[in-house]
Every structure is written in C-alpha cells, then in structure tokens.
NUVO-177998 format. One line per 3 residues: number of its first residue (from 1); their letters; for each residue x, y, z of C-alpha. Coordinates in nm, 4 decimals, m for minus. Layout:
<pts>
NUM	A	X Y Z; ... .
</pts>
This chain:
<pts>
1	MTL	1.4095 8.6861 m8.3093; 1.3875 9.0162 m8.4926; 1.4978 9.2951 m8.2632 .
4	ALG	1.3400 9.6378 m8.2374; 1.6848 9.7918 m8.2393; 1.8920 9.9699 m8.4996 .
7	RPG	2.2205 9.8473 m8.6288; 2.5414 9.8985 m8.4363; 2.6650 10.2493 m8.4313 .
10	PAV	3.0082 10.2467 m8.5583; 3.1972 10.5621 m8.5747; 3.1600 10.7272 m8.9099 .
13	GPE	3.4791 10.8172 m9.0901; 3.5917 10.8243 m9.4482; 3.6283 10.4467 m9.4657 .
16	VGT	3.3432 10.2909 m9.2683; 2.9818 10.3729 m9.3402; 2.6655 10.3696 m9.1449 .
19	PSA	2.5228 10.1360 m9.0472; 2.8148 9.9130 m9.0249; 2.9916 9.8292 m8.7298 .
22	EAS	3.0938 10.0519 m8.6675; 3.4378 10.2275 m8.6046; 3.6687 10.3858 m8.8569 .
25	SEP	3.9440 10.1564 m8.9687; 4.1903 10.4424 m8.9565; 4.1782 10.7755 m8.7741 .
28	SAT	4.0714 11.0595 m8.9992; 4.1042 11.4289 m8.9598; 3.9231 11.7327 m9.0883 .
31	PSR	4.1040 11.8703 m9.3937; 4.1495 12.2412 m9.4490; 3.8373 12.4197 m9.5687 .
34	SAE	3.8291 12.4795 m9.9431; 3.5728 12.5245 m10.2154; 3.6566 12.1899 m10.3723 .
37	PTA	3.6286 11.8566 m10.1878; 3.9660 11.7181 m10.0967; 4.1020 11.3690 m10.1136 .
40	SPT	4.0789 11.1263 m9.8272; 4.1889 11.3165 m9.5182; 4.4838 11.2104 m9.3108 .
43	TEP	4.5173 11.2171 m8.9391; 4.7005 11.4870 m8.7526; 4.9072 11.3401 m8.4724 .
46	SAT	4.8164 11.4294 m8.1201; 5.0083 11.3781 m7.8019; 4.9399 11.0628 m7.6085 .
49	PSA	4.7905 11.1613 m7.2738; 4.9776 11.0677 m6.9615; 4.9148 10.7749 m6.7335 .
52	IAS	4.5626 10.6385 m6.7181; 4.3942 10.4193 m6.4598; 4.2460 10.0915 m6.5772 .
55	IDA	4.0017 9.8241 m6.4740; 4.1295 9.5621 m6.2349; 4.2913 9.2821 m6.4341 .
58	SAS	4.0728 9.0317 m6.2525; 3.7756 9.1657 m6.4506; 3.9271 9.0620 m6.7841 .
61	PTP	3.8337 8.7266 m6.9372; 4.1150 8.4777 m6.9640; 4.2433 8.3707 m7.3066 .
64	GET	4.0231 8.1087 m7.4687; 3.7032 8.2085 m7.2918; 3.3945 8.1610 m7.5054 .
67	AAA	3.0498 8.3140 m7.5084; 2.9748 8.1362 m7.1844; 3.2283 8.3601 m7.0142 .
70	SPS	2.9988 8.6577 m7.0699; 2.7015 8.5840 m6.8433; 2.3623 8.7375 m6.9021 .
73	PAA	2.2984 9.0503 m6.6974; 2.0376 8.8711 m6.4933; 2.2797 8.5919 m6.4073 .
76	SSS	2.5723 8.8113 m6.3118; 2.6456 8.7919 m5.9403; 2.9324 9.0385 m5.9191 .
79	PLP	2.8990 9.4165 m5.9598; 3.0518 9.5947 m6.2567; 3.3978 9.7352 m6.1844 .
82	TMP	3.4218 10.0978 m6.0796; 3.6310 10.2812 m6.3356; 3.8356 10.5856 m6.2348 .
85	AYA	3.7833 10.8802 m6.4658; 4.0392 10.9830 m6.7230; 4.0623 11.3446 m6.6139 .
88	SAS	4.2148 11.5182 m6.9168; 3.9394 11.4190 m7.1613; 3.6017 11.5883 m7.1856 .
91	FTS	3.2718 11.6042 m7.3716; 3.1308 11.9458 m7.4607; 2.7723 12.0041 m7.5702 .
94	LGP	2.7357 12.1896 m7.9005; 2.3654 12.2380 m7.8477; 2.0567 12.1047 m8.0223 .
97	VSH	2.0000 12.0257 m8.3874; 1.6647 12.0163 m8.5614; 1.6106 11.6404 m8.5611 .
100	LYV	1.7187 11.3063 m8.4127; 1.9745 11.2181 m8.6782; 2.1017 10.8615 m8.7026 .
103	NAA	2.3445 10.8954 m8.9950; 2.6427 11.1241 m9.0460; 2.9481 11.1418 m9.2717 .
106	LLG	3.2521 11.3678 m9.3028; 3.2608 11.5858 m9.6150; 3.5774 11.6725 m9.8048 .
109	DGR	3.5715 12.0336 m9.6845; 3.5628 11.9356 m9.3165; 3.1923 11.9850 m9.2604 .
112	VLL	2.9632 11.6966 m9.1631; 2.6501 11.5748 m9.3408; 2.3707 11.4857 m9.0966 .
115	ASS	2.0980 11.2683 m9.2466; 1.8033 11.0411 m9.1725; 1.6064 11.1497 m8.8690 .
118	VIT	1.4283 10.9007 m8.6485; 1.0750 10.8557 m8.7828; 0.8012 10.9523 m8.5372 .
121	SAA	0.5089 10.9818 m8.7800; 0.4189 10.7454 m9.0628; 0.3157 11.0386 m9.2801 .
124	SDE	0.6311 11.2476 m9.2341; 0.9518 11.2905 m9.4362; 1.1698 11.2685 m9.1242 .
127	GRI	1.3689 10.9777 m9.2651; 1.4787 11.2034 m9.5544; 1.5726 11.5191 m9.3636 .
130	AEV	1.9348 11.6363 m9.3922; 2.1570 11.9281 m9.2966; 2.5273 12.0164 m9.3022 .
133	FDP	2.7086 12.1039 m8.9788; 3.0243 12.3166 m8.9694; 3.2476 12.2201 m8.6732 .
136	VSR	3.4430 12.5457 m8.7074; 3.1531 12.7914 m8.6853; 2.9351 12.5396 m8.4997 .
139	TSV	2.6404 12.6231 m8.7214; 2.4331 12.4138 m8.9584; 2.2318 12.4702 m9.2736 .
142	SVG	1.9431 12.2682 m9.4143; 2.0098 12.0904 m9.7441; 1.6549 11.9724 m9.8011 .
145	LTL	1.5510 11.6099 m9.8336; 1.7396 11.3040 m9.9491; 1.5849 11.1240 m10.2459 .
148	QDR	1.5083 10.8188 m10.0314; 1.4629 10.7361 m9.6633; 1.7998 10.6046 m9.5432 .
151	TRG	1.7257 10.5414 m9.1745; 1.8176 10.1756 m9.2242; 2.0680 10.2302 m9.5022 .
154	TVI	2.4270 10.3398 m9.5542; 2.5758 10.6908 m9.5502; 2.9505 10.6834 m9.6210 .
157	SLA	3.2219 10.9313 m9.7209; 3.3845 10.8923 m10.0625; 3.7527 10.9625 m10.1286 .
160	DGR	3.6707 11.2698 m10.3368; 3.4822 11.4408 m10.0519; 3.1293 11.3526 m10.1622 .
163	VLL	2.8979 11.1149 m9.9713; 2.7219 10.8000 m10.0926; 2.3737 10.7195 m9.9595 .
166	EGG	2.2344 10.3779 m10.0483; 2.0173 10.0944 m9.9250; 1.7582 10.1338 m9.6548 .
169	GSS	1.4953 9.9534 m9.8624; 1.5790 10.1249 m10.1929; 1.7998 9.9986 m10.4744 .
172	QAE	1.8475 10.3552 m10.6020; 2.1653 10.5163 m10.4672; 2.2301 10.8890 m10.4394 .
175	IFD	2.5288 11.1199 m10.3973; 2.5580 11.4353 m10.1885; 2.8057 11.6892 m10.3275 .
178	PRT	2.9193 11.9625 m10.0848; 3.0077 12.1900 m10.3791; 2.6466 12.2067 m10.4982 .
181	MRF	2.4823 12.1148 m10.1650; 2.2494 11.8832 m10.3568; 2.1518 11.5166 m10.3644 .
184	TAS	2.1550 11.3548 m10.7091; 2.0563 11.0052 m10.8205; 2.3374 10.7604 m10.8891 .
187	GTA	2.3539 10.3923 m10.9822; 2.1008 10.1192 m10.9069; 2.2020 9.8252 m10.6890 .
190	AVT	2.1218 9.4704 m10.7935; 1.9771 9.3895 m10.4501; 1.7246 9.5860 m10.2441 .
193	RYD	1.8209 9.5607 m9.8789; 1.7922 9.7023 m9.5276; 2.0517 9.6942 m9.2485 .
196	ESS	2.3512 9.6332 m9.4713; 2.7057 9.7364 m9.3785; 2.9554 9.9187 m9.5972 .
199	IRL	3.3224 10.0108 m9.6004; 3.5517 10.2042 m9.8335; 3.8272 10.0009 m9.9953 .
202	RDG	4.1759 10.1343 m10.0582; 4.0983 10.1899 m10.4273; 3.8009 10.4110 m10.3366 .
205	RIL	3.5253 10.1644 m10.4172; 3.2568 10.0924 m10.1570; 3.1917 9.7354 m10.0439 .
208	IAG	2.8281 9.6772 m9.9446; 2.7686 9.3525 m9.7569; 2.4679 9.1617 m9.6312 .
211	GSA	2.1505 9.3073 m9.4906; 1.7924 9.1917 m9.4668; 1.5373 9.1547 m9.7445 .
214	PNG	1.2401 9.3926 m9.7686; 1.0202 9.1271 m9.6066; 1.2339 9.1673 m9.2918 .
217	ADQ	1.2643 8.7904 m9.2446; 1.5436 8.6844 m9.4807; 1.9109 8.7639 m9.4270 .
220	IAD	2.1222 8.8405 m9.7330; 2.4597 8.6989 m9.8372; 2.4876 8.9141 m10.1512 .
223	VEL	2.7718 9.1657 m10.1752; 2.8137 9.4529 m10.4214; 3.0812 9.7081 m10.5065 .
226	FDP	3.0010 10.0719 m10.5856; 3.2487 10.2575 m10.8085; 3.2331 10.6366 m10.7485 .
229	TTG	3.4119 10.7070 m11.0793; 3.1353 10.5431 m11.2834; 2.8449 10.5692 m11.0393 .
232	KFQ	2.7663 10.2023 m11.0984; 2.7293 9.8890 m10.8852; 2.8954 9.5579 m10.9593 .
235	TTD	2.8181 9.2230 m10.7970; 3.1010 9.0253 m10.6422; 3.1392 8.7013 m10.4454 .
238	SMK	2.8687 8.6342 m10.1853; 2.9486 8.5891 m9.8172; 2.9692 8.2330 m9.6885 .
241	VPR	2.7139 8.3199 m9.4173; 2.4019 8.5297 m9.4876; 2.3782 8.8047 m9.2282 .
244	SKP	2.2462 9.1523 m9.1618; 2.4381 9.4264 m8.9811; 2.7769 9.2513 m9.0060 .
247	MLA	3.0772 9.4247 m8.8508; 3.3346 9.5308 m9.1114; 3.6989 9.6348 m9.0690 .
250	LLP	3.9638 9.7219 m9.3255; 4.2801 9.5166 m9.2716; 4.6340 9.6547 m9.3325 .
253	DGR	4.6727 9.4610 m9.6575; 4.3474 9.5985 m9.8017; 4.1314 9.2953 m9.7306 .
256	VLV	3.8081 9.3300 m9.5292; 3.7095 9.1410 m9.2163; 3.3392 9.0535 m9.1949 .
259	AGG	3.2324 8.9296 m8.8519; 2.9122 8.8585 m8.6617; 2.5755 9.0097 m8.7398 .
262	EGT	2.2279 8.8615 m8.7324; 2.2048 8.5238 m8.9055; 1.9217 8.3324 m9.0678 .
265	SLT	1.7946 8.2159 m8.7274; 1.7528 8.5857 m8.6356; 2.0130 8.5536 m8.3619 .
268	AVA	2.3730 8.6673 m8.3407; 2.6390 8.4634 m8.5212; 3.0078 8.4129 m8.4395 .
271	AAE	3.1178 8.3298 m8.7950; 3.3829 8.5474 m8.9595; 3.5260 8.5685 m9.3103 .
274	VYD	3.7652 8.7876 m9.5067; 3.7049 8.9499 m9.8462; 4.0004 9.0002 m10.0820 .
277	PGT	3.9398 9.2798 m10.3381; 4.2242 9.1415 m10.5462; 4.0554 8.8068 m10.6062 .
280	GKF	3.6980 8.9174 m10.5418; 3.6509 8.6184 m10.3111; 3.5536 8.5508 m9.9495 .
283	VTV	3.7531 8.3072 m9.7356; 3.6330 8.1691 m9.4023; 3.8530 8.2460 m9.1003 .
286	GSM	3.8268 8.1502 m8.7345; 3.5021 8.2303 m8.5570; 3.4737 8.4896 m8.2829 .
289	LQA	3.4794 8.3641 m7.9252; 3.1456 8.5400 m7.8698; 2.8558 8.5479 m8.1149 .
292	REW	2.7489 8.9101 m8.1457; 2.5462 9.1641 m8.3430; 2.5135 9.5398 m8.2914 .
295	GTA	2.8772 9.5440 m8.1792; 3.1740 9.7353 m8.3208; 3.4899 9.6415 m8.5122 .
298	TTL	3.7887 9.8777 m8.5150; 4.1219 9.8266 m8.6898; 4.4075 9.9171 m8.4567 .
301	ANG	4.7425 10.0684 m8.5494; 4.9081 9.7280 m8.5010; 4.6804 9.5755 m8.7656 .
304	QVL	4.4643 9.3757 m8.5287; 4.0886 9.4386 m8.5051; 3.9119 9.5164 m8.1774 .
307	VAG	3.5597 9.3693 m8.1659; 3.3508 9.4827 m7.8698; 3.0023 9.4669 m7.7211 .
310	GYD	2.6787 9.3801 m7.8958; 2.3988 9.1290 m7.8472; 2.5043 8.7678 m7.7932 .
313	NNE	2.3091 8.4704 m7.9276; 2.1027 8.4585 m7.6079; 1.9817 8.8129 m7.6820 .
316	YET	2.1716 8.9701 m7.3948; 2.4085 9.2637 m7.4109; 2.7695 9.1575 m7.3620 .
319	RSA	3.0743 9.3127 m7.1962; 3.3203 9.0940 m7.3805; 3.5804 9.2165 m7.6288 .
322	ELF	3.8235 9.0281 m7.8494; 4.0992 9.0850 m8.1029; 4.1275 8.9465 m8.4552 .
325	NPA	4.4809 8.8720 m8.5727; 4.5002 8.8892 m8.9548; 4.8274 8.6933 m8.9548 .
328	TGT	4.6666 8.3863 m8.7955; 4.3033 8.4406 m8.8930; 4.1956 8.3835 m8.5335 .
331	FHS	4.0374 8.5750 m8.2442; 4.1573 8.5967 m7.8847; 4.0064 8.7644 m7.5807 .
334	TGV	4.1074 9.1025 m7.4416; 3.9730 9.3336 m7.1669; 3.6053 9.3709 m7.0740 .
337	LPE	3.3815 9.6713 m7.1256; 3.2675 9.8657 m6.8186; 2.9033 9.7903 m6.9000 .
340	YLL	2.6951 9.5422 m7.0970; 2.6687 9.7339 m7.4253; 2.5177 9.7230 m7.7708 .
343	NQT	2.4723 9.9882 m8.0401; 2.7605 10.1927 m7.8993; 3.0221 10.3702 m8.1115 .
346	ATL	3.3928 10.2885 m8.1309; 3.6365 10.5427 m8.2771; 4.0086 10.5029 m8.3400 .
349	LAD	4.1863 10.8054 m8.1931; 4.5019 10.9673 m8.3307; 4.7172 10.8147 m8.0548 .
352	GRV	4.6051 10.4600 m8.1376; 4.3560 10.4141 m7.8566; 3.9831 10.3525 m7.9117 .
355	LIA	3.6965 10.5626 m7.7742; 3.3857 10.3626 m7.6791; 3.0820 10.5852 m7.6202 .
358	GGL	2.7155 10.5419 m7.5330; 2.4979 10.2495 m7.6328; 2.2235 10.0487 m7.4707 .
361	TTT	2.2981 9.8785 m7.1422; 2.0948 9.6607 m6.9079; 1.9771 9.8276 m6.5897 .
364	SSS	1.7208 9.5726 m6.4770; 1.7175 9.2009 m6.4016; 1.4591 9.1288 m6.6718 .
367	GGC	1.7198 9.0432 m6.9323; 1.7546 9.3710 m7.1138; 1.6239 9.5378 m7.4243 .
370	GSV	1.5338 9.2327 m7.6272; 1.2874 9.0760 m7.3839; 0.9806 9.2770 m7.4878 .
373	QPP	0.8746 9.3984 m7.8322; 0.7036 9.7379 m7.8100; 0.4192 9.8420 m8.0396 .
376	VLA	0.5116 10.0297 m8.3572; 0.3523 10.3074 m8.5567; 0.0966 10.1881 m8.8097 .
379	GLP	0.2473 10.1526 m9.1553; 0.6091 10.1430 m9.0373; 0.8369 9.8373 m9.0250 .
382	PLV	0.9133 9.7126 m8.6707; 1.2793 9.8035 m8.7187; 1.3361 10.1745 m8.7653 .
385	RGH	1.7030 10.2446 m8.7158; 1.7631 10.1580 m8.3558; 1.4568 10.3427 m8.2403 .
388	FDP	1.1572 10.1939 m8.0636; 0.8710 10.3682 m8.2422; 0.5881 10.3550 m7.9865 .
391	APA	0.2278 10.3859 m8.0963; 0.0666 10.7047 m7.9679; m0.1110 10.5049 m7.6982 .
394	ASS	0.2099 10.3569 m7.5561; 0.2762 10.4737 m7.2031; 0.6075 10.5769 m7.0516 .
397	AEI	0.5844 10.2716 m6.8262; 0.5529 10.0424 m7.1292; 0.8603 10.1944 m7.2893 .
400	AAT	1.0573 10.1791 m6.9639; 0.9689 9.8122 m6.9252; 1.0990 9.7424 m7.2732 .
403	CQG	1.4453 9.8844 m7.2281; 1.5924 10.0863 m6.9440; 1.9341 10.1455 m7.0760 .
406	MTK	2.0796 10.4321 m7.2823; 2.4080 10.5314 m7.1224; 2.6160 10.8500 m7.1187 .
409	RAA	2.9320 10.6698 m7.0166; 3.2432 10.6408 m7.2299; 3.5643 10.4414 m7.2048 .
412	IYD	3.9042 10.4176 m7.3712; 4.0620 10.0937 m7.4911; 4.4422 10.0948 m7.4786 .
415	PQT	4.6005 9.8341 m7.7095; 4.9221 9.8519 m7.5045; 4.7510 9.7255 m7.1886 .
418	GRF	4.4496 9.5479 m7.3371; 4.2248 9.7310 m7.0900; 3.9325 9.9727 m7.0933 .
421	TAT	3.9496 10.2956 m6.8909; 3.6768 10.5482 m6.8097; 3.6972 10.8812 m6.9892 .
424	GSM	3.4090 11.0761 m6.8401; 3.0525 11.0849 m6.9671; 2.8751 11.2385 m7.2621 .
427	TAA	2.6394 11.5266 m7.1951; 2.3457 11.3178 m7.3227; 2.2671 10.9478 m7.3137 .
430	REG	2.2754 10.8051 m7.6670; 2.2472 10.4862 m7.8680; 2.2375 10.4382 m8.2414 .
433	HRA	2.4337 10.7634 m8.2654; 2.7301 10.8385 m8.4907; 3.0861 10.9375 m8.4058 .
436	VPL	3.2759 11.1414 m8.6658; 3.6550 11.1878 m8.6182; 3.7687 11.5486 m8.6668 .
439	SGG	4.1078 11.7199 m8.6748; 4.3296 11.7316 m8.3693; 4.1894 11.4048 m8.2392 .
442	QVL	3.8445 11.5433 m8.1563; 3.5309 11.3359 m8.2222; 3.1856 11.4741 m8.3072 .
445	MVG	2.8975 11.2809 m8.1481; 2.5853 11.3063 m8.3600; 2.2236 11.2511 m8.2566 .
448	GDD	2.1073 10.9013 m8.1800; 1.7789 10.7488 m8.0778; 1.5468 10.8181 m7.7867 .
451	LAP	1.3531 10.5419 m7.6159; 1.0837 10.7458 m7.4438; 0.7896 10.9355 m7.5974 .
454	GAT	0.8670 11.3050 m7.6293; 1.2336 11.2679 m7.5303; 1.4767 11.4879 m7.7231 .
457	SGA	1.8176 11.4223 m7.5665; 1.9408 11.2639 m7.8886; 1.8670 11.5757 m8.0967 .
460	TLE	2.1996 11.7259 m7.9964; 2.5644 11.7320 m8.0955; 2.8659 11.7141 m7.8664 .
463	LYT	3.2421 11.7163 m7.9031; 3.4920 11.4786 m7.7447; 3.8354 11.6255 m7.6810 .
466	P	4.1084 11.3793 m7.5724 .
</pts>
C-alpha cells in the first residue's frame, strides 16, 4: 500500500542526504566561518556526559527475535517503559522560520540551507522556497526559489561546501553555492525518480539509490553516481531489490549499506545489500530481523550500523532496533525504542552516542497512521514529503482519525550498553524534520511536517545541546 507519509528523516550531515535514512554516518561539525566553502568538516570532540539511566533490560528484545517480536500497537498488552530524563541535555527553541521546511543541509561556511517547504496549495511555489540560516547570529536570509520542487528529492552537502539538490520528480539536478547564494543547473540524471536516498562516498561522489517512478506505483532498482567535479551523473550497478526510501549508511571501509525501504509490493522489505565503490557492484548480505521503511540507519564509531524504527511490513510503527555487523554481513537485535516510531531523525553525536528525535508514533488502538488515507489537494500527488495534504474541506476530526502521533520526545542510544535513554523533549512535535549536526556536539532541528490544518509547530528551528 502506498503511504501518505514522507520518507524517513535521517539527520542531515555532510555525508547523508535527504531523504535517506536518515542519520549521518559520521559526526560533523560546523567549520570556521570564511568567505570560501571549506572541505568536509570534522567533528570537535565533546565530553561524554556522566552516568545516564536506561530502560529496563527486560524491555529489550532477545537476540534472534524477528519481526514478530515487535507487536502491532493495537496488540501490545504491556505499557511502554517509563524513561528517566537525561538531565544535562536540553532543547532550545530558536523561534519560527518562514515555512515548513522538510530539507536542510550544512554549508561549507557553517550556515545551513533550508529548502523545500511543505506544499499547502497546488498553485504555489512552496516546494521551491529556500533560505539560509546562520546558527551563530540565529538569523536567516531568503535565497529565492530552487529551480525545481525538491520536497520528495535529495538535498545533500558536497565536500567542497556546496549543496546538491536532485530528484523529487525531476532529472535535472542543481547546485547551491554559498559564495554566490544562487542555485544553478547541473547535470541530468538518467532516471527520473521520487523518494530516492543518497549518501556521499569517501571520494566525494554522491550515490543515489532507488526511489519510485513518476507514476508512483513502480519501485526503482537503478543507482547513479553524481561527480561534483564534472557535474555529471554516471550509471552504476543496480540494486538486487527495487525499493524506494532505502536506508543508507557509509561503512568504515567506504562501502555502503542499503537496507529496507518500500518494495514492489508497496510494503516494507527486510532485504539488505552492500555497494562497493571500488568494484561498482552490489552484493547481497543478511536480511534485517525486522522489515522496515521510514526508519533510520546510523554508522557507529565501532563500525556497526544502528537501524531503528520505521514501518514494518504489517504497516505498523515499530519499536525495534538492530545492529549490522560489516565483518559478518549480518544483523542482530539491540535495545528497543521508547515509542513506536517512524520518520524520526537519528544523529551520531561527538561522543559516539545516537540522538533519536521526534517522529510519528501510535496513540490510538486503530493501528496507527497507515490505516486511513486522507484526501489530498487537487493536482498534487498523494505523497508530498511526509505531509498529509488535506483538501480544504477536510475536518480536524478527519485528520485526527488518520494519524494521532507526532511526538516531541527524544532518546539517546548508547552503543556501550545497547540501550535507549530519555533525553528530554523537543519544544515542538515534529516528523519528517531534519537534524543537522553543528560544532560542539549541538544539533539543529529543522522544520518538519504538520498533520492538522492550520498547524504551524513545524515552522520552527530548535537546538539540541548534549
């Protein structure tokens, strides 16, 4: 079934683009401000906070548990664990921005490009609106319109400080340059796609994988490479499994893990494979224990990949999490999330832990967000970047019945303990938002989608400080 939800909101850093799964493979920091874009930023170390409380070990799935171990919300008979707060961390509101942005990327000078507003009118240019936010002065400036609507495309930082925007139903890519503050046309992709995922390779090229065809019904196996030095696309080996919104993670040896996503049956898949830039080939690896889409994949300091949350193949949010071991090519279970989540963000922090923030969660016994398809605006595709686009006649009750679940809550995953721990709540409930790692371990939370007519909570920015 085609969902009226946007792709998983991975944290946006220099190496992982939107809309991929979203978390940065490596922590990134804000480089010093200069007139010229800098090279790929490096992370400033930050002190590891002192002792944290964790979820009761009895809540964690045992090794070898499969998708069946993550019951649907309606079937769950035990309450979610109460998580003690991690007192030293906090979220601080930075106030409103002009639009409900769903894409963001770090620029080479430390500022952040905000792009692609949620579309609320079929006749508007909201999907092309962009501005640049300065985390130092906490001010933003409009940079006009992107050349194409990228609400269901990719926005990803390049190693030279510029930003690539591609996909979203257009084969024409574009580049934003912070030196000129302009968008300019770049290469043309061989495949026109929506809901693809992208990641930056160690050599600076961008891998663009999967997606859905313009007809919205066919999933894509095609993969392309974008070379920023030439501005051109090159086709490479296709994935073994066609899928949209796959979760991508850069492995320590430079290969790329591709896991999950929405398969040809329009349900979540568990299949995983690894792409080797050296050979230009995909190789099948062990499947995930839980089929999932709209989840996140984050490469940890120890080289393993944390995969968390998402929709399972029964179209329910899941609390399960698992780890991929590149040495064995297999997945094994780890701790459970505090809530059933999809479309959350996951960000690798400077101390090696992972921040999980926001997302959609089930708050009713009806089965969650996928059980009802809301009406959409005339002339718009049913999927518009994680946002339910209600027709003007849709009532608040109709929207509430569709999905009752954006959450403000956040949690920390500690690879040392394999457990998730509460770290306070965001100032606004969000899903489909972006998380941009900044210097000193801080994380900028950008925009997101609103699920009620007239709601504006997502048109804000906030800062997470560990």
